[in-house]
MIPAGU-275339 format. One record per atom (N, C-alpha, C): residue number from 1; chain; atom name; y, z, x. Coordinates in steps of 0.001 Angstrom, whole numbers, plus 500000, padded with zeros to 6 digits. Each point is the difference from the previous one (the first is absolute). Layout:
NUM|A|CA|Y|Z|X
...
end
This chain:
1|A|N|860219|302883|326415
1|A|CA|499447|498696|500164
1|A|C|501002|499045|500629
2|A|N|501262|500141|499671
2|A|CA|501012|499121|500562
2|A|C|500105|500207|501516
3|A|N|499756|501235|500454
3|A|CA|500043|500257|501448
3|A|C|498883|499222|500703
4|A|N|498856|499943|499386
4|A|CA|498871|499268|500586
4|A|C|500308|498498|500055
5|A|N|500664|499500|498977
5|A|CA|500362|498577|499991
5|A|C|501026|499703|501098
6|A|N|500971|500886|500163
6|A|CA|501031|499827|501036
6|A|C|499342|500019|501378
7|A|N|499083|500925|500229
7|A|CA|499306|500099|501276
7|A|C|499164|498719|500230
8|A|N|499358|499517|498980
8|A|CA|499191|498789|500124
8|A|C|500880|498790|500319
9|A|N|501143|499916|499360
9|A|CA|500930|498889|500265
9|A|C|500510|500072|501433
10|A|N|500379|501212|500447
10|A|CA|500478|500171|501378
10|A|C|498900|499642|500999
11|A|N|498797|500446|499736
11|A|CA|498880|499713|500884
11|A|C|499707|498498|500042
12|A|N|500005|499382|498850
12|A|CA|499746|498553|499936
12|A|C|501100|499224|500726
13|A|N|501245|500422|499798
13|A|CA|501121|499343|500665
13|A|C|499895|500130|501510
14|A|N|499675|501217|500474
14|A|CA|499848|500231|501433
14|A|C|498855|499144|500557
15|A|N|498934|499894|499244
15|A|CA|498864|499194|500428
15|A|C|500375|498530|500115
16|A|N|500724|499486|499042
16|A|CA|500434|498599|500006
16|A|C|500933|499758|501183
17|A|N|500941|500922|500229
17|A|CA|500940|499860|501111
17|A|C|499248|499995|501335
18|A|N|499034|500912|500140
18|A|CA|499205|500046|501233
18|A|C|499224|498699|500198
19|A|N|499433|499480|498960
19|A|CA|499258|498745|500107
19|A|C|500930|498846|500398
20|A|N|501201|499964|499448
20|A|CA|500954|498965|500367
20|A|C|500389|500111|501479
21|A|N|500215|501241|500487
21|A|CA|500336|500209|501402
21|A|C|498856|499566|500917
22|A|N|498780|500357|499620
22|A|CA|498838|499616|500788
22|A|C|499857|498472|500019
23|A|N|500195|499387|498856
23|A|CA|499904|498540|499906
23|A|C|501068|499328|500871
24|A|N|501221|500508|499970
24|A|CA|501075|499430|500816
24|A|C|499683|500144|501489
25|A|N|499471|501164|500381
25|A|CA|499656|500218|501409
25|A|C|498885|499052|500430
26|A|N|498993|499844|499173
26|A|CA|498890|499113|500306
26|A|C|500478|498558|500118
27|A|N|500887|499587|499102
27|A|CA|500536|498632|500045
27|A|C|500804|499805|501277
28|A|N|500793|500976|500376
28|A|CA|500794|499893|501231
28|A|C|499091|499878|501218
29|A|N|498943|500806|500063
29|A|CA|499056|499929|501108
29|A|C|499300|498640|500028
30|A|N|499651|499511|498826
30|A|CA|499352|498686|499907
30|A|C|500953|498896|500467
31|A|N|501265|500107|499616
31|A|CA|500984|499009|500436
31|A|C|500177|500027|501517
32|A|N|499991|501178|500582
32|A|CA|500136|500131|501456
32|A|C|498795|499362|500690
33|A|N|498798|500293|499500
33|A|CA|498787|499411|500586
33|A|C|500043|498479|499892
34|A|N|500435|499484|498867
34|A|CA|500083|498550|499817
34|A|C|501030|499399|500929
35|A|N|501127|500692|500202
35|A|CA|501032|499503|500912
35|A|C|499460|499935|501432
36|A|N|499215|500989|500393
36|A|CA|499395|500006|501334
36|A|C|499036|498827|500131
37|A|N|499173|499775|498991
37|A|CA|499062|498871|500027
37|A|C|500749|498673|500075
38|A|N|501079|499887|499230
38|A|CA|500796|498763|500021
38|A|C|500621|499778|501378
39|A|N|500478|501073|500621
39|A|CA|500596|499898|501339
39|A|C|498944|499561|501007
40|A|N|498804|500589|499942
40|A|CA|498923|499617|500906
40|A|C|499624|498529|499792
41|A|N|499932|499576|498747
41|A|CA|499669|498608|499690
41|A|C|501067|499060|500547
42|A|N|501256|500362|499810
42|A|CA|501098|499178|500484
42|A|C|499984|499914|501523
43|A|N|499747|501132|500657
43|A|CA|499924|500006|501461
43|A|C|498863|499108|500487
44|A|N|498867|500098|499347
44|A|CA|498848|499191|500397
44|A|C|500275|498515|499761
45|A|N|500618|499697|498884
45|A|CA|500337|498606|499697
45|A|C|500987|499462|501024
46|A|N|500977|500803|500382
46|A|CA|500965|499584|501018
46|A|C|499288|499720|501324
47|A|N|499063|500865|500356
47|A|CA|499245|499814|501239
47|A|C|499191|498688|499942
48|A|N|499382|499738|498879
48|A|CA|499229|498765|499839
48|A|C|500911|498780|500089
49|A|N|501183|500094|499401
49|A|CA|500948|498879|500063
49|A|C|500437|499745|501440
50|A|N|500219|501075|500760
50|A|CA|500389|499847|501399
50|A|C|498887|499318|500798
51|A|N|498755|500422|499748
51|A|CA|498870|499388|500692
51|A|C|499859|498530|499611
52|A|N|500210|499690|498732
52|A|CA|499914|498614|499536
52|A|C|501080|499153|500662
53|A|N|501201|500527|500095
53|A|CA|501080|499269|500645
53|A|C|499663|499744|501478
54|A|N|499440|500998|500651
54|A|CA|499589|499843|501393
54|A|C|498916|498921|500110
55|A|N|499055|500017|499090
55|A|CA|498934|498989|499987
55|A|C|500589|498611|499794
56|A|N|500939|499883|499076
56|A|CA|500628|498707|499731
56|A|C|500730|499482|501242
57|A|N|500635|500899|500739
57|A|CA|500686|499586|501227
57|A|C|499006|499439|501007
58|A|N|498844|500648|500113
58|A|CA|498975|499490|500911
58|A|C|499499|498634|499531
59|A|N|499822|499837|498728
59|A|CA|499532|498718|499467
59|A|C|501022|498901|500302
60|A|N|501282|500294|499869
60|A|CA|501031|499010|500320
60|A|C|499959|499655|501493
61|A|N|499827|501022|500835
61|A|CA|499948|499760|501438
61|A|C|498782|499149|500352
62|A|N|498866|500259|499368
62|A|CA|498805|499200|500264
62|A|C|500194|498549|499570
63|A|N|500720|499805|498932
63|A|CA|500311|498628|499575
63|A|C|500853|499297|501039
64|A|N|500992|500710|500560
64|A|CA|500838|499417|501049
64|A|C|499167|499689|501241
65|A|N|499073|500894|500344
65|A|CA|499127|499782|501155
65|A|C|499122|498776|499767
66|A|N|499483|499836|498808
66|A|CA|499155|498843|499691
66|A|C|500790|498704|500157
67|A|N|501236|499987|499555
67|A|CA|500840|498805|500135
67|A|C|500255|499710|501475
68|A|N|500309|501060|500753
68|A|CA|500252|499821|501442
68|A|C|498744|499484|500699
69|A|N|498835|500492|499642
69|A|CA|498753|499525|500602
69|A|C|499751|498536|499667
70|A|N|500287|499624|498801
70|A|CA|499816|498595|499611
70|A|C|500917|499103|500827
71|A|N|501233|500430|500198
71|A|CA|500923|499212|500814
71|A|C|499503|499908|501445
72|A|N|499515|501129|500530
72|A|CA|499482|499992|501354
72|A|C|498792|499085|500124
73|A|N|499160|500011|498998
73|A|CA|498812|499149|500017
73|A|C|500404|498525|500024
74|A|N|501015|499650|499218
74|A|CA|500486|498613|500000
74|A|C|500572|499652|501367
75|A|N|500747|500934|500595
75|A|CA|500555|499748|501333
75|A|C|498897|499809|501034
76|A|N|498951|500804|499927
76|A|CA|498883|499880|500934
76|A|C|499321|498654|499836
77|A|N|499780|499600|498752
77|A|CA|499387|498696|499731
77|A|C|500877|498875|500553
78|A|N|501301|500141|499843
78|A|CA|500932|499000|500514
78|A|C|499918|499925|501513
79|A|N|500017|501178|500651
79|A|CA|499939|500020|501451
79|A|C|498670|499451|500524
80|A|N|498903|500270|499310
80|A|CA|498702|499436|500388
80|A|C|500030|498490|499887
81|A|N|500647|499476|499032
81|A|CA|500091|498567|499791
81|A|C|500823|499305|501050
82|A|N|500915|500686|500604
82|A|CA|500871|499400|501020
82|A|C|499246|499830|501312
83|A|N|499040|500827|500280
83|A|CA|499281|499931|501291
83|A|C|498969|498957|500002
end
């Protein structure tokens, strides 16, 4: 009977060890997948930030153009008044 108990203990121990190894492998694969998702998210966010910065530059340029147009309009009105 003691031999059967020893075999059962060895079998149970091997089973627990195998389950721990499988769990560690699954966790590692999950961590890798999450890291890939995080990298993709970061890349996409960086791309969006670059596009936003480009958009902001255009908005600033349009503001400068609007100011220049206003000045030109005043100059035109002044020149019309002189004639």
